[in-house]
N, C-alpha and C positions, 0 to 999 in steps of 0.2 A: 665568383660572379658568373651568372646571375644567381641571386638568392630568392627566397620566397616572395619578397617585395616585387622583384622584376617579373616573376611568374604571374603574380596578380595583375600586373600591367598586360602581360601576354593574354591572360584569360579574358580581360575586358576587351582587348583588341579582337580576340577570336570570336566574340559575339557577332561581329560583322559578317562572319562566314557561316552563320547558322541559317538553316532553312533554305539551303542552296544545294541542288543536286550535284553529286560527284560524277564528273565525266571521265576522268582519268587519274591514275596515281603514278607518280614518277619517283621511283626509289633509285636515285642516281648513284647512291653510295650504299651498296648492299651490306657492307660492314656495319653501317649505322643501324641496321635492323637487328634487334636484340631478341634473345630467347629463341623460340621456334618461329618467329615471324620471318616470312620470306617475301620477296616482291610479288609472288603469285598469291600468297595467302592474304596479304594486305589489300591487294587489288580486288580479289574476290570478295573480301569483307566490306569494302567501301563503295565499289562501283554501283551506281544506280540509287544509292541511299542519300539521305541528307544528314548533315551534322545538325543535331537538335539540342545539344547542350554543351556548354563549356564550363568545366569545373576545375578546381585546383585543390590539391592536397599536398601541402608543403611545397616542394620544388617540382612536383609532378603536375603537368597539365593533362586533363582528361577530356577528350571530345567524345560525346555520346552520339550514337547514330540512330536513325529511324528504323522501324521494322520494315522488312520486305514482305509484300503480300504473299509471296510463296513460302516465306519462313518467318511468320509473325512472332515466333518465340525467340528469334535470334536478333539481338541488337548489339553488335560489336562495339567495343570501346577502344579508342585509339589513345595510347599513352605517349606523351612527348616529354623527354628530358633534355635539358639544354647544356649540361656540363658546365664548363667555365666560360665558354665564349659563344654559346648559341643564342640566336635571336629569332623572333617570329615575325614574318612578313605576311600581311594580309593585303591582297590586291596590290602587291609590290610596295606597300607602305610599311615601314618599320615602326613597330610600336615603341621601340626605344632606340634612339639614335646613338647612344654612347653606352658602352659597357666597360667598367673598370677592368684593367689588365687584359683587354682584348685589342685586336688591331682596329685602328681607326679607318682602315680601308673597307670598302663594301664591294666584294667580288662575287658575282654570280657563280663562279666556279666553286664557291663554298656552299652552294645549295646541296643539302644532303637528302631532303625529302620534300616532295611537293604534292599537294592535292589540287587538281584542276576542277573547276566547276563548269557546268553547262553554260552559264552566262558569260564565260570567258575569264572570270576572276580566279584567284588561287589563294591558298594558304601554304606557306613553306617555312622550313627551318634552314637557316643559314648559319653555319658553324665552322669557323676557320680551323679549330684544333680537333674537331671530330670527337669530342669527349662526351657528347650527349647521346641520345638514342631514341628509337621509335619501337614501340611494342604494342601488339594487340592484346587487349584484355589484361592490363597490368594488375598485379596483386596489390590492391590498395590496403589490405590488411597488414602488410609488412611495415607500414608507416605508423608513427604515433599520432597523437592529436595534432591538429593544425595549429600553427603558432598564433593565428588570429582567434582561435576558439578555446585554447587551453585555459583551464581554471586553476585556482590556487591548490585545490586538493590534488588534481592531476599533476601539477608541477611538483608538489611535495612527494607524491608517491612514485612518480615515474622518473623524475629528473634529479631531485635533491636527495639522493640515496647513495650509500657506499662511500668508499674512499677515493674514487676516481675524481679528478679535478672537475670543478663545476663547469668550466668551459667545455671540457670534453663531453660531459653529459648533455649540455645544451646543443652541441653539434651532432649528437647522435639522433639521426632521423627516425630511428625506431622508437625513441622516447618522446621527441617533439619534432614535428615535421615543418621544415621551411626556414629554420634558423641557419644562417651561414656565418662566415668568419667576421665580416664587417658588422653585422647585426650584434653578434655576441660581444665583440670588443667594445662597441658603443654602449651596449646595455650594461655590461659589468662596470664600465667606467662611470656611467651615470649613477649606478647603484652603489658605488664605492666598495665593490667586492674584488678581492684578488682572484684572478682567473684560475690560479693553481689551488685555491682552497678546496679541500675535500667536499664534494657535493653534499654528503650526508651531515656535514657539520654546520651548514648554513642555518641560522636560527629562524624561528617562525617569523619574527619581526622582519628579518632581512629577506625572507621569502616573499613577504607581502610587498616590500619595496622592489624586489627583483621583478616580480610580475608586473607591477605598475610601470616600471621603467621600460620593460620589454614592450608593453602595449604602447607607451608613448613614443618609443623609438620607431616602431613600425608605422605608427600614425604619421610621424614626422617624415619618414622616408617616402611613404606613399604620397604625401602632400608635396614634397620637395623634388621628387623625380627619381629616386633610386637609393640604393644602399650605400652609395659613395658620398651622400650628402650630410653625413654625420658631423657633429661638432669636433670629434676626435680625428676624423679622417685626414685632414690636412697635415696633421702632426705625426701620422703613422709612417715615419721615415727614420732611418738611423740618426740618432742625435736629436730627434724631435722632442719638443717640450709640451708638457701637459697644458692645455688651454685653460684649465681651471686654476692651477696654482703655480705653474711655471717650472715644476720639477722635470728633469730629463726623464723621458719615458723609458721603461724597461722593455727590452725586446727579448722574447723567449719563444721557444717552440712548445706548444701545449696542444695535446690532441692531434699532433701531426701538422698543426697550422701555426704560421707566424703570428705571434701575439704581442700586442702593445698594451701596456698598462702603466699606471702611475704608482711608483713606490711610496709616494707620500700620502695620498688619500684613499688608495685602494688597498685596504687591509683585510686580513683574515678575521672574519667575524666569529662570534660565539660568545 
C-alpha cells in the first residue's frame, strides 16, 4: 500500500494544486530524490512555473509543469512514487486518512518533499518509511499499460504468458501498471483462479473473467475508499476463512508477496 487505487485518489487531490505558481521547493530528505534529481535541479525546474496537469500511470503520479517564457520548449515533469506508506497532502489536507500497513500517526517530521505555492498553499509527500521517491522527468516507457485501461488482448499478450505464476505476472509493473498485492488477491479470489497457476495456462474463457473481475475490483475499491475494502481483506490473516465457502485460506509467498487464497474454489484452470 498504496496501490494504483490510492494513487488515483492522490491524482484527483493534486488537481487542487494546478495553475498555482511555485514559490519554493523543500527537499527535506535528499535521499528521497532519485536518479540524477538533486535539491538544486528540482528547485530550478519548478520555481516560477505552475503545475498544469496531474496524471497517473500505475503507481506513478506525474505532475506536468507550464512552459517558462525564457525556455518555452522545456516543460519538466515531476514524478512521485509513494512506496508502502507515502501519502499526498494538498494544502495540509490528506487525500487519504488511512493506509493499510502504515502508521496511524500523522507526523510532520515524515515530510520528505514539499512544493510551496505563491498563494501560501502547498503539496507535499509524507512518508514514514521513506520507501517512495521523487524524480524529475521519470521514464514512463518502463511501465506497462495502466490497470484502468488495459484490454483483453494486452492482458493475454503481456500478462498471461509463460510459466511464471499468474499473480507474479499481475504484480509486474512492466506488464501491467498499478496492480498491487491487495488488488491481485481480491481479483484472483473473485475470478476463482489459483494465484500460483502458470500465467500462460490461463484459458481464454478465464482471461475474460479475470479482466472483468479486475475492472470490478478496481471500481469497487475506488467507490469504497481504498484497496483495503475488499471482500477478502478481513480474512487475510493466519487461520482466516474464505468469505465465500468457509474453507480455511491458504497462506503462501508468491512473487515475493504474502498471498491468501481459497483452496476450495480457487483452482488451476485449463
